[in-house]
N, C-alpha and C positions, 0 to 999 in steps of 0.2 A: 507219638507224642499225644498226651492227654490234654485236651483243650480245657482251660480254666472256666469256671463259672463267673460271668461278669454281670454287671448291673447297670442299667441306664441311670444317668444322673438325675433324671426326673423322678426316680424311685427313692431318692434320699429325701425324706420329708422331715421338716421341722413342724411339730404339732404342739399347739398351745392348749393348756387345760383351761376349763371355764370356771373352776373353783366350786362347782356344784357337787352334790353327793347323790349318786355316783358321778365322778368327774368324767366329762366328755372332752376329747381332744380333737382338734381340727387344725389343718394346715392353712395358714393365711395365704391368700392368692397373691401372685406376682413375683415371688422370689424365684429367680432363674439360676442363681449360683448360691450354693450352700456349702458350708464347711463345718466340720467338727474337729477340734484340736484339743489334745490332752497335753498337760504339762505337769512336771514334777519339780518342786522346790527342794533344794538339798542343802545340807550343811557340810562344810569341808573340814577335814582334819588332816594335819601333817603328822605322819606316823614315823618316828625315828627308827633306825635299825638298831637293835639292842646290842649287836656285836660291834658296830661301827657308828657311834653317835655322830661322827663328823661327815658321814656319807649323806648325799642329798636324800631328803625324805620323799616318800611316795605319798601322794594325796589320796585319802580315802573319802568317800562321800556317803552320806546317810540321807535317804529320802525323808523329808520332814513334812511334806504336804503334797496332795494331788489336787488337780483342778481341771476343769473342762471349759472350753470356750466355743461358742457357736456363732457363726456369722452367716449372713444372708444378704443378697442384693438382687436387684432386678428392677422391673418396671413397676411403678407404684400403681397398685389396684386400689381405687377409691373405696371399694368394698372392704378393704382391710385397714384403711387408714385409722378408723376409730379404735380398732383393736390395739394397734401399736401405740397410738397417742394415749389412750387411757391407761395402758400398762405402764408406759414411761412416767406419766404424771402421777400415778399412784405411788411410785417409789416402793413398791412391794414386790416380793418374790412371787413367782408363778411356777406351777408344775409344768414341765415340758417333756416331750419325747422327741428323740432324734431316731427316726425309724428307717430301717433298711427293708423296703417292701419287696421281698424276694420270695420265690417259690422253689419247690424241689428239695433236694438233699440239704442244700444250704439255705434253709427257709427263712433266713432273716431274723428279725426281732427288733428291739429298740433299746436305746439307752434312756433311762428315766432319771429325772433330776429336778430339784428346785433350782430356779434360775432368776437372776435379775436382768432386766433390760438395761445394759450399760451405755449403749449408743443407739440413737435413733436419728438418722439423717435423711432428709428429703432434698433432692436437687432437681433443677430444671433449667433448660436453656431454650432460647427462641428457636423454633423449628423442630424441636424434639419433644419427647415425652418425659414427664417427671420420673425420676428414679428414686429408689429407696435403698438404704444400707442400714442394717441392724446388727448389733453385737449383743450376745448374751453371755453371762458368766455364771458358772455353776455356784450354787449356794448350799454347800454340804455334799454329802455322799452321792456318787453317780453309780447306778446299778444297771446291769445288763439283764434284759427280760427276753428270753428266746421266744420266737413265734410259736404259737400252739396250733 
């Protein structure tokens, strides 16, 4: 049996661009759970049988749109609060990278995209630490950039 190449969850990085030229990307501190989700919107068409129009039709689907969603949660790092707050209040898209920080034959790379910060939640309870939850939605095309 050949053992698969795996990756620690801490090596999945959500990195935010600073908007400068050249743009610098950095991962805000505090996110302990991160996820990248892809989705496809589709249109459905019922296609009749030409030889038997009374037979039940089969549904065919055509992909009409692609999208990516990124989520993160963890303990709020006050060093990152301003970054999240300013991005949300700006109501502007930001360039981000979702990076697989790997080495070897499967050397990783990152997804690059423009994104909006659609959710910014901070919670806290007595006796605990403040927590953060963020959600980002792609704003246009998502591309894969292999590690060099």
